[in-house]
N, C-alpha and C positions, 0 to 999 in steps of 0.2 A: 281526633283523627279517625276517619272511617276508611276501611278498605273494602273493595268489591271487585270481582273479576269473573271471567268465564273460563271454565276448565273443561277441556275435551279429553275424554278417556278412550283410548284405542287399545284393542287387543283382538285376538282371534275369537271366534264364536265359543261360547260356554266358558269364558275365562272368569266370569263373576262380576262384570261391570255393574249390572243392575243391582245385584246384592250389595255391592260396595256403596252405591248411591243411597240405597235404602238404609244401610247401616249408619251412614254419616248424617242423613237428614232425620233419622229416627222415626221413619214411617215406612210401612210396606207399600210404597206407592208404585214402584216399577214392577211390572209382571216378571216373574222368575219361574223357570222350569229347568229340569235336568237336561232338556234337549237344546241343541244349538239353534241359533237364529230366532230366539223368542223376541228379541228387539228388532223391529224392522224400520222404525223411523226415529229421527232425532227427537228426544224428549228432554226437557230441562227439569232437573230436580234442584231445588233451591234451599240452601242452608243459611240460617241467620243466627247471629248472636248480637250482643249489644254493639259491637264495633266492626263487625265483618258480615259480608254477604258473599257466599260462594255459589256460583251458578254452574252446576254440573251438566254437561251434555252427555246423556246416556245414549251411546251410539250403537248401531248394528255392529256385529262382529265382522272383522275384515274378511272379505271373500277374494281368494286368489284367482278364481276362475268363474266370473259371473256368467250365468247361463241364460238369464231372462232379463227383460226390462225392469222387473222388480229388483233384481240384484244390482242393476246399474243405478237405479234410484237410491238404493241403500248406500252404495259407494259414493254417490253424489253428496248425500247427507254427511258422510264422514269427511270428505274433502272440504266442504263448506264450513264445517265445524272447526276444522284445523285452522282455517284462515281467520276465523273470528276469535280464536282462543287467546287468552292472556297467558295461560299455562297449559302444557301438554302432559298428560299422564299416559305412559306406556304401561299397560297392565299385562303381566305374564303369569301363567299358571305353573307353579313350581312342580306339579306332577306331569307336565307336558314334556314329552321327549322329542317333539318335532323340531326341525330346524326353523328358527324364527327370523333368520337373517334378512329375508326380503322385507318383512314388515318393520324390523328394527331400522333398516336403512332408510325407509320412507319417513319414519319419525325423526331420525337423526338429521335429515336435511332441513327441517324447520328451525327457525331461529329463536322461537319462544323458550323461556325457561321450562325445563323438563323434570319430571319425577318418574322414576321406575318403581312400580309397585309390584312386588312378587307375592301373589295371592296363594292361598291354601297352605300357609305356613304350618298349620296344625296337622298336615298330612305328610310332612317330610321331616327328615332329620337335619341336624345342623350342617353336616357334610354336604348334602344336596344343595342347601341354601348357599354355602360358601362357593361352591362350584359355579352356580348360576350368577352369584354376585360378581365374581371375577370376570365372567363373560361380558356382563353388562358394563362393567367398568372399562373394559377394553373397547366397547362399542360407543359409549357415551363419555364425554369429558365433563367434569364439574357438574354432575347431577346427583341428587339425593336418591339413594336406593334403599327401599324399606320393605321388609317382609311383613305381611299382614294376613289375617284371616277375616275376610269380609263376612263370613258366616257366623263366626264366634265373637267378632268384635276385637280380636287381638290386634293391638297397635294402631287402632283407628284414631285414637286421641293423638298419638304421635304424628300420624299422617296429617291430621288437621293442622297441627302446629307447623309442619313443613309448608303446607299450602298457604296458610295465613302469612307466613314469613315472606312468601314470594308474591303475594297479592299486591297490585298497585293501589295507591290511594285514590279513592273514588267514592262518591255518594252511592247509596243503594240504587240499583237499577229497577227493582221491584218493591212493592209494598212488603213489609215484614211478615205479614200473615199469609203470603202466597207461597205455596209449595212447588208449583209447577206452572208452565206456560200453557198446559193443556186443560181442556174442559172435562167435566166428569163423564160425559158421554164417550169421550175417547178412552178413558180408563175402563169404562164399562165394557167396551168392545175388546180391549186388551185382556181384561180378566177372563172373559169368556174364552178367548183364544188360548190363553194360558192354561185353562182347565182342559181344553181339547188336547193340548200337549201332554198333560198328565194322564188322560183317560184312554187315549186311542193308540193304535199301533203306529210304528215309526213312519209309514208312508203317508198317513193321513194329515198330520199337523202342517207339514210344509206346503201343502196344496190347498189350505183353507184360508179364508179371510172372514172377518166378522163385521157386518154392517149394521149399525144402530138405525132402525127406521123410526122409532119413537122413544122419547125419554121425557116422561112427565114427572118432574121432581116436586111439583107443588100439590101433591095429593098423597094420601096415606091409604094403602102402600104406594110407594113410588112405582110407576108403571114403565117397564122397559120392554120393547119389542125389538128383536134382533134377527137378522138373517145370517146363517152360516153358509158361506159359499164353498162349494167343492167343485172339482173339475170333471168328475165322471159319475154316472148313475150308481156304479158299484160303491163309490165312496159315500154317496148319499145314504145308501142302505146300511153301511157300516155305522155312520153317525147316528142314524135313527135306532138301529138295533132291532132285535126280535121283539115284536109287540111294543116298540117304542121305549124299551127299557134303557137303552144307552143314552138317548137324548134326555130322558127323564133324569137320569143320574147326573148328566152334564149340567142340566138346569139347576138341580139341587146344589151341586158343588159351586157353581158360579154365583148362585143367589146368596149362599152363605157368605162368600167372600165379599160380594157387593154390599151386603148388609153391614158387614164389619167396617168397610171403607166409608159408607155413607152414614152409618149409625141410624139407619131407618129400615123399616120393613120394605121388602121388594116383591113386586109381582113381575116375574120374568117369563116372557113368552118367546120361544125359539122356533124358527123355521129353517129348513135346509133347502138350498137352491143350487142347482147345477149351473155353473158359470164357466164354460170351457175357456181355457187359455187366458184367464183374467191376468195372469202374471206377465203376459206379453202384450197386453193392450194398453197403449200409452194413455188414451183418453180415460179408460177405466181407472188406471193408477192415479192420474191427476185428480179424478173425482174423489178418490179415496184419501187424498191428501199427500201423496208421494210427490217428491220434487223430481220432475222429469225434464 
């Protein structure tokens, strides 16, 4: 008997969805940063063992007040992933003191089996967990509620057992050696953007996009050329830095992580381009792969 199914993970930004998927599949595949909205598009991360295949949809964080066409595209990905899912995971940050009722109510209306994952269990005491657990038991009936730490791996094995128990019987959807539905050039752009999130001030990352112009994998070193889009000349100057020091550091950081992912030497060439209002241009967003 073989089981396989699609799992959609929903939560507010910065709840740790990408870290959870990375922890389960055993690869640092999904870009992760301390800042919210690192994930902008639906990306599949695929876990395989001898008898099971779990296809995780790593989704953008839920936005209560979408301001741009980009945000609307992100919400579209979330909604479509819900409709496709065999199992829904609602992921909550145990250190988050916000009222999550709106999002909880959205998840509750779907009919699929659900799991409530309370993340960052390593950062709270048992009393905090029990209070949160009680709240979710009142909101959801007949669901598994589990505390985990996606970062440390705490209870990840137990979460896997719960998921596998709920999986439908089905042959694998993907070959067993495939980790994601995305090509390497997609992850290259995401890794560069991830490093922008780490390196620059708060106002810069959210207004940037990374476009891969060239990805030549059949040579040594692998040649990658990428454009970093910003919305204003002042942002371009910040990305480049005095005498090009910042973009040089960005290139080094991204190259090292890309070399670890590809296990090959990388030659990375970065350019910065001012692309005003790209977040509200539907045609541009479609060209970038967003579902508009």
